[in-house]
N, C-alpha and C positions, 0 to 999 in steps of 0.2 A: 438428206434426212426425210424419211417418210412421214407425212403428217399424222399417221396413225401410231407413231412410236411414242406418243406422249404418255405420261404416267397418270396425270390428273389435269382436269380443266374446270375452271369456274368462270362464270360470267355474272357480273353485277351491274346494276344501273343506279345512278344517283344524280342529284342536282347539285351543282357547285354554287359558289357565292355569286356568280353572274347569272344564275337561274338557267343555265344551260344543262341539258341532260347529257351525262357522260356514261358511256358504256365501257366497262373494263373487263377484258378477258385475260385471265392468268393461266398460263399453260406451264406445267412442270414436265420437263423432259428428264432423261437419265442424267445429263451432265449440266443442265442449267434451267433457269426460269426465263420465260418470255412473256411480256405483258404488252397487250395492244389496247390502246384507249382511243375512242372516237368521240367526236362531237359532230352530230349531223342533225341539223334542224330542218324541218319541212315547212316552216313558216318564216316570214321575214322577221328580223334580218337573217338571211340564209348563211349558214356556216357549215363547212365540211372540212374537218381536220382529223388527222390521225397522228398518234405518237406511239413509238415502239421503244421498249426498253428490255435489256437482257442483263442478267446477273448469274454468275455461276452458283451462288449459294442461297440467295434470298429473293423471294417473290416480292417482298416489300421494297427492296432496293430497286428491283426492275420496274416496279410500279412508279417509284419516285422519278426514275429516269424518263419513263414514258410520259408522265404527267408534266414534268418540266419541259419536255419537248413540245407537247401539245399546247401548253400555256404560252410558251414563247411564240408559237405560230398564231394562235387565236387571239391573244390579248396584248402581247407586247407590241405587235405591229399596229393594232388599233389605237393604243395609247399614243404612239409616236405620230400617227397620221393626224390625230385630233389636236395635237399641240403645235 
């Protein structure tokens, strides 16, 4: 698939409940949605995580999949290390 074959693309940034900045890119292709979320901090504590989600019909569902993936990498691991 050629990266230029997308129909629409949006990027947004927001802070989550852990005060980490999240960048979310939602890409609509002809046959599906793809969402890429990243947490990348330039100051301590350093974090660099990525989550990817796809869904055939919904950008929202693709975003949930991507966020679930990134949260499990970034926060679930930290909680289990501290306990």
